[in-house]
C-alpha positions in Angstrom: -0.2 0.0 0.0 2.8 2.6 0.6 1.5 3.8 4.3 4.6 4.2 5.3 5.8 6.6 2.7 2.7 8.5 2.9 3.3 9.1 6.6 7.1 9.9 6.1 6.1 12.2 3.4 3.5 13.8 5.7 5.9 14.4 8.4 8.5 15.8 5.9 6.3 18.5 4.8 5.0 19.6 8.1 8.7 19.6 9.6 9.9 21.7 6.3 7.1 24.0 7.0 9.1 24.8 10.1 7.3 22.7 12.9 8.8 20.2 14.7 7.6 16.7 13.9 7.3 13.1 15.0 6.2 9.7 13.5 5.0 7.0 14.8 4.4 3.5 13.4 1.2 1.4 15.3 1.5 -2.6 14.6 -1.5 -4.0 15.7 0.1 -7.4 16.1 0.8 -9.3 19.6 4.5 -9.7 19.3 5.7 -6.9 21.7 8.9 -5.8 18.8 9.5 -6.9 15.7 13.0 -8.6 16.7 11.7 -12.3 16.8 10.0 -12.2 13.2 11.0 -13.4 10.3 12.3 -10.9 7.3 9.6 -12.7 5.5 7.1 -11.8 7.6 7.3 -8.2 7.7 11.1 -7.0 5.8 13.6 -5.5 7.8 13.8 -5.3 11.2 14.8 -1.8 11.5 17.0 -0.7 14.9 16.9 2.9 16.3 19.9 4.2 18.1 18.5 3.4 21.7 18.4 -0.5 20.4 14.9 -0.7 19.5 13.8 -3.5 17.0 10.8 -2.3 14.9 9.0 -2.0 12.1 11.1 -0.9 8.5 8.5 2.0 8.1 10.8 3.3 10.9 13.0 3.6 8.9 11.1 5.4 6.1 10.4 7.8 8.7 14.4 8.3 9.8 15.1 8.8 5.9 12.8 11.4 5.1 13.1 13.2 8.2 16.5 13.1 9.0 16.1 12.7 12.7 16.5 9.8 14.8 13.4 7.9 16.4 13.4 5.3 19.4 11.8 2.4 20.3 8.7 4.1 21.4 8.0 5.4 18.1 6.8 1.9 17.1 3.6 0.8 19.3 2.7 -2.5 19.2 -0.3 -4.5 21.1 2.0 -6.7 23.0 4.0 -3.6 24.4 0.4 -2.1 25.2 -0.9 -5.2 26.5 2.3 -5.6 28.7 1.6 -2.3 30.3 -1.8 -2.9 30.8 -1.4 -6.2 33.0 1.6 -5.1 34.7 -0.5 -2.0 35.7 -3.3 -4.6 37.0 -0.5 -6.6 38.8 0.4 -4.1 40.5 -2.9 -3.0 41.9 -2.9 0.3 39.8 -6.2 0.0 38.8 -8.0 -0.2 42.1 -9.9 -3.1 41.9 -11.4 -2.4 38.6 -12.4 -4.6 36.0 -10.0 -4.3 33.5 -11.1 -4.2 29.9 -10.4 -3.0 26.2 -12.2 0.3 27.0 -11.1 2.5 28.9 -8.0 0.8 29.9 -6.4 -0.4 26.8 -7.4 2.5 24.8 -6.5 4.8 27.3 -2.8 3.2 27.3 -2.5 3.4 23.7 -3.2 7.4 23.9 -1.0 7.8 26.8 1.6 5.8 24.7 0.9 8.2 22.0 0.6 11.5 23.9 4.1 10.7 25.7 6.1 10.1 22.3 4.4 12.9 21.1 4.5 15.7 23.9 7.8 17.7 22.8 6.8 18.0 19.3 4.5 20.7 17.3 3.1 17.7 15.1 2.9 13.8 15.4 2.1 11.7 12.1 0.8 8.7 13.3 0.5 5.4 11.2 -2.1 2.6 12.1 -1.1 -0.6 10.5 -2.9 -3.4 9.2 -6.6 -3.1 7.5 -9.8 -1.1 8.7 -11.8 -4.0 10.1 -9.2 -6.2 11.4 -10.2 -7.1 14.8 -6.1 -6.4 15.9 -6.7 -2.9 14.9 -10.3 -2.0 16.8 -8.4 -0.7 20.0 -6.5 1.9 18.1 -9.2 3.0 15.6 -11.2 3.7 19.3 -8.2 5.4 20.8 -7.5 7.4 17.7 -11.6 8.3 17.8 -11.5 8.6 21.2 -8.4 11.4 21.2 -10.5 13.3 18.4 -13.6 13.6 20.4 -11.4 14.9 23.3 -9.8 17.8 21.0 -11.3 17.9 17.4 -9.2 20.9 16.8 -6.1 18.5 17.1 -6.8 15.5 15.3 -6.9 15.0 11.7 -7.8 11.8 10.3 -6.0 10.7 6.7 -7.3 7.3 4.8 -4.9 5.8 2.5 -6.6 3.3 0.1 -6.1 1.2 -3.0 -7.5 2.0 -6.5 -6.7 -0.8 -8.7 -7.1 -0.7 -12.0 -9.4 -3.5 -14.1 -6.6 -5.1 -16.4 -9.7 -5.4 -19.1 -10.5 -2.3 -19.4 -8.1 -0.3 -17.7 -11.1 1.2 -15.2 -9.9 2.8 -12.0 -12.2 0.8 -9.7 -13.1 2.8 -6.2 -15.5 0.4 -4.9 -12.5 -1.1 -2.4 -12.0 2.5 -0.8 -15.6 3.2 -1.0 -15.9 0.1 1.5 -13.1 0.9 3.7 -14.7 4.4 4.0 -17.8 3.1 5.4 -16.0 0.7 7.7 -14.2 3.5 9.1 -17.5 5.1 9.9 -18.9 2.7 11.6 -16.2 2.8 13.8 -16.8 6.4 14.3 -14.4 8.1 11.9 -15.0 10.3 9.2 -11.8 10.6 7.2 -10.4 14.8 6.6 -8.5 13.5 3.5 -8.1 10.3 1.2 -5.0 9.1 -0.2 -5.9 7.0 -3.4 -2.8 4.6 -3.8 -3.2 3.7 -7.5 -0.6 2.6 -10.2 -1.7 5.9 -11.8 -2.8 9.0 -11.5 -6.5 9.4 -10.4 -8.7 10.1 -13.3 -11.3 13.0 -12.8 -14.1 10.9 -12.7 -12.6 8.5 -10.0 -11.7 11.6 -7.7 -15.4 12.9 -8.3 -16.8 9.3 -7.1 -14.3 9.2 -4.4 -15.0 12.6 -2.7 -18.9 11.8 -3.3 -19.2 8.5 -1.4 -16.3 10.0 1.3 -18.7 13.1 2.0 -15.3 15.1 1.2 -15.1 18.1 -1.1 -13.0 17.1 -4.3 -10.2 19.1 -3.1 -9.8 16.7 -0.1 -8.8 13.6 -2.4 -5.2 12.9 -3.2 -3.5 11.0 -5.9 -0.5 9.0 -4.7 0.3 6.8 -8.2 3.6 4.7 -8.6 7.0 6.3 -8.8 10.2 5.4 -9.8 11.7 6.3 -6.4 9.6 7.0 -2.9 11.5 10.1 -2.6 9.1 11.7 -5.2 5.8 11.1 -2.9 6.1 14.2 -1.1 6.9 16.1 -4.1 3.8 14.9 -5.9 1.6 15.3 -3.1 3.1 19.2 -2.5 1.9 19.7 -6.1 -1.3 18.8 -5.1 -1.7 21.0 -2.0 -1.9 18.0 0.6 0.5 20.1 3.1 -2.2 22.9 2.7 -5.1 20.9 3.7 -3.5 19.2 6.5 -2.1 22.5 7.8 -5.7 24.1 7.5 -7.4 21.1 9.3 -4.5 21.6 12.4 -5.2 25.3 12.6 -1.6 25.8 11.4 0.3 28.3 9.3 0.3 26.5 5.7 3.3 28.1 4.8 5.5 26.8 1.7 7.3 23.9 2.5 11.6 24.8 2.1 12.6 21.5 0.0 15.1 22.8 -2.8 17.6 20.1 -1.3 15.4 17.5 -0.9 14.1 18.5 -5.0 17.9 18.6 -6.0 18.2 15.1 -4.6 15.8 13.9 -6.4 16.2 15.4 -9.9 19.9 14.0 -9.5 18.6 10.5 -8.9 16.4 10.1 -11.3 19.0 11.2 -13.9 21.6 9.3 -13.1 22.9 7.0 -15.4 23.3 3.1 -14.8 26.5 2.3 -12.9 28.2 -1.0 -11.8 26.5 -4.3 -11.3 26.3 -5.3 -7.5 25.5 -8.9 -6.4 23.5 -8.7 -3.5 24.3 -12.2 -1.8 21.9 -13.6 0.7 18.8 -15.7 2.0 16.2 -13.5 1.6 16.4 -12.5 -1.6 12.8 -13.5 -2.4 11.2 -10.5 -0.4 13.7 -7.5 -1.5 12.2 -5.8 2.1 14.2 -7.9 3.9 17.2 -5.2 2.8 15.3 -2.4 2.5 17.8 -0.2 4.3 21.0 -1.4 2.4 18.6 -0.9 -1.2 17.8 2.8 -0.2 21.5 3.3 1.4 23.0 2.5 -2.2 20.7 4.9 -3.4 21.9 7.8 -1.2 25.4 6.9 -2.0 25.0 6.5 -5.7 23.7 10.2 -5.9 27.4 11.0 -4.2 29.4 9.3 -6.7 27.2 9.9 -9.7 26.4 6.4 -10.9 23.1 4.1 -10.0 24.5 0.5 -9.2 22.3 -2.5 -10.9 21.4 -4.8 -8.0 21.7 -8.5 -9.0 20.0 -10.8 -6.6 22.1 -14.4 -5.1 20.0 -16.6 -3.0 22.4 -18.9 -1.2 20.1 -21.4 -0.3 19.8 -22.1 -4.0 23.4 -22.2 -4.1 23.5 -24.8 -1.1 21.3 -26.8 -3.5 23.5 -26.4 -6.5 20.8 -24.6 -9.0 22.9 -21.4 -9.4 25.9 -21.4 -11.3 28.5 -19.2 -9.3 31.2 -18.7 -12.5 27.7 -18.3 -14.6 25.9 -15.7 -12.0 29.4 -13.5 -10.8 30.4 -13.1 -14.8 29.4 -9.7 -15.0 29.4 -8.6 -11.4 32.1 -5.3 -10.6 30.9 -5.6 -6.5 28.8 -7.4 -4.0 27.6 -7.0 -0.7 27.3 -9.9 1.4 24.1 -9.5 3.6 23.3 -9.4 7.3 20.8 -12.5 8.5 20.8 -15.4 11.2 21.3 -19.1 11.3 22.4 -22.2 10.1 20.3 -22.3 6.9 22.0 -20.8 3.5 25.5 -20.3 5.6 27.3 -22.7 3.3 26.0 -21.1 0.1 27.7 -18.0 1.7 30.5 -19.3 2.1 30.8 -21.1 -0.8 29.7 -17.6 -2.6 32.1 -15.4 -0.9 35.1 -17.7 -1.7 34.4 -17.3 -5.4 34.4 -13.5 -4.7 37.6 -13.5 -3.1 39.1 -15.9 -5.9 37.8 -13.3 -8.6 39.0 -10.6 -6.6 35.7 -8.9 -7.2 35.1 -6.2 -4.4 33.6 -7.8 -1.5 31.7 -5.6 1.6 30.2 -8.1 4.3 27.6 -6.3 6.9 27.5 -8.2 10.4 26.6 -12.0 9.8 28.1 -11.2 6.3 31.1 -10.2 7.8 31.3 -13.1 10.1 30.8 -15.7 7.1 33.9 -13.8 5.3 35.9 -14.5 8.6 34.9 -18.5 7.9 36.1 -18.6 4.5 39.3 -16.9 4.9 39.8 -19.5 8.2 39.0 -22.4 5.7 40.7 -21.4 2.7 43.1 -19.4 3.6 44.2 -20.3 7.5 43.8 -24.0 6.7 41.6 -24.2 9.5 39.4 -27.1 8.1 35.7 -27.4 9.4 36.0 -23.6 11.0 32.8 -22.1 11.5 30.6 -19.7 13.7 29.2 -21.4 17.3 25.7 -20.2 15.6 25.8 -22.2 12.5 27.9 -25.0 14.2 28.2 -25.2 18.1 30.6 -27.7 17.6 33.0 -26.7 15.5 36.8 -27.8 16.0 37.2 -24.0 15.1 34.8 -21.6 16.3 36.5 -18.1 14.6 33.1 -16.7 15.3 31.6 -16.8 18.9 29.1 -16.4 21.0 29.5 -12.8 22.9 30.5 -13.1 26.5 27.3 -11.0 28.0 25.1 -13.3 25.8 25.9 -16.1 27.3 23.1 -16.3 30.1 20.2 -14.8 28.0 17.2 -17.0 28.2 14.8 -15.1 26.0 15.4 -14.3 22.0 13.5 -10.9 22.1 15.0 -7.9 22.1 18.2 -9.3 23.6 20.8 -9.1 21.3 23.5 -6.4 21.2 21.9 -3.7 20.1 21.6 0.1 19.0 24.4 2.8 18.5 27.6 1.9 19.8 31.3 3.4 19.4 33.6 1.9 16.8 36.9 2.7 17.4 38.7 3.1 13.9 42.3 2.2 13.0 44.1 4.7 11.0 45.4 3.8 7.6 42.6 1.1 7.0 39.9 1.4 4.7 37.5 1.8 7.2 39.9 5.1 8.2 39.5 5.9 4.3 35.9 5.5 4.3 35.1 7.8 7.6 38.0 9.9 8.2 37.1 9.9 12.6 38.8 7.7 15.1 35.5 7.2 16.5 32.0 6.6 14.9 28.7 6.0 16.5 27.3 3.0 14.2 24.0 0.7 15.1 24.3 -3.0 15.9 22.0 -6.1 15.8 24.2 -9.4 16.5 24.8 -12.0 19.2 27.9 -13.4 17.9 31.1 -11.8 16.9 34.9 -12.9 15.7 36.6 -14.5 18.2 40.0 -13.0 19.4 41.4 -16.4 19.8 41.9 -16.9 16.4 43.1 -13.3 15.1 47.0 -14.2 15.0 46.3 -17.1 12.9 44.0 -15.0 10.6 46.6 -12.5 10.8 48.9 -14.3 9.7 47.4 -14.7 6.1 46.8 -11.0 6.0 43.1 -11.0 7.6 43.1 -7.9 9.9 40.8 -6.0 12.3 40.2 -2.3 11.4 37.8 -1.2 14.1 37.1 -2.4 17.9 34.5 -1.4 20.0 34.9 0.7 23.0 36.6 -1.8 25.4 39.0 -3.0 22.9 37.6 -6.6 23.0 35.0 -7.0 20.4 36.4 -6.7 16.7 33.9 -4.3 14.6 35.4 -4.6 10.9 37.6 -6.4 9.1 39.7 -6.3 5.9 42.5 -8.8 3.8 45.6 -7.5 2.8 45.9 -6.4 -0.6 42.3 -6.9 -2.2 38.9 -5.3 -1.8 37.7 -7.4 0.7 36.0 -6.2 4.2 33.3 -6.1 6.4 31.7 -4.9 9.4 29.7 -6.1 12.4 27.7 -3.2 12.6 25.0 -1.8 10.2 25.4 1.5 8.6 22.8 1.2 6.7 20.6 2.1 9.4 22.0 5.8 9.8 22.1 6.5 5.8 20.0 9.7 4.7 18.9 11.0 1.4 21.0 14.3 2.1 23.7 12.5 4.0 24.9 9.2 2.9 26.7 6.2 4.8 30.0 7.2 4.3 30.8 3.4 4.1 28.5 2.3 1.0 29.7 5.7 -0.7 33.4 4.4 -0.1 32.1 0.8 -1.1 30.7 2.1 -4.5 33.7 4.4 -5.5 35.8 1.1 -4.9 34.0 -0.9 -7.2 33.8 1.6 -9.7 37.3 1.9 -9.6 37.9 -1.6 -10.1 35.3 -1.9 -12.6 
């Protein structure tokens, strides 16, 4: 649907009008957070500065707003129920029968207000579909907030307008039905954003307005675009920002967007650049690597070439269904993507070996870096059977091992080494060339890391650590001497912004272009 992009675009327009803005994502699922969910369920898990494992839409919010959000900007049913139950156990409800209304809805309102208290405007996205049973408490809480302060709450409904393949007609019935469902809940939309492959036809706009009890100028078209960063500009042209400001009793000034327009125009005009192999195991759902894909676009504007991405599914490599010689023949560079677990590990190692032996510039991210270390240990250092303890707990050479602080962890969710941590970069290394800083703050999401016990053996074949954590005990990056073969334990993609690309992804693209 693209509700996350609409939310991010709304937030951007309001911020560029001079207001302080935050964005909140409500996910009605009962999970406390996204930490234990498969990327195939909801795409990537986005990590905030304070270590929140959140929905990927928070990544869009941060990129558009160019500001850090917190774990509290992602509200889930699990978080709400946990708070309500803990209050009940502490006796805070003073003997009341705890119910959805008012206790759960009051908790939802409290959480929204707490996150947004220091801002002029909070843009809140309620995920799911209108009518879903799990989303009803959130819609009821939103309705109550409007009742309490009608002049301070605006409802924007994003709905699909499909196009019939036979006639090309835009069908408004699905949107009409969702508006009717909202009304049954007690919510009348103040604006409609119609998602459709093509701009809204005048007749479709007229019909939507009529059945939604809105003027035609309150119906906005959100057609398919090449890059999501175009959406704020598409809505700007239609005067969307003016309607939102007017409804919120704000001054409808023109947003300052010259730098954003320049970025979008440059992005659209970029020539096709090098081919980058994306080596991972969730490649059937590209949203699993959303932040990395977007980081490469940001870096592309900086270097002046748009990379062409070629996806290599490592589980298919394991099964012998991918001819690596054929798959890599036109590849100029490769990113070994992050992930977890045993599945696809051997396919990753096999692909890394091929990349290294061919001299193809290769960047490993988190688990990708760990598999690069395993590959070097096996095939250069002679440590036959070397592995990560995550993949093989009985490996004779655990070159990647469980972090000490993780040994006594009982629960999976929210227990990894998470959030922004200081990374100390060694001068004279590739990482130093990328950042030109001795200390950077980058975000993490891992439970295993390179085992320092094997560094002497690995260094003897040219693999060196190029960065450490603040304590000097956790390797944060590696590189192979004399070759464009390097990786990091952290996730630089989480902090990349359209107007401020990640230094490492920018360096990598320059490295690939230099070697192409």
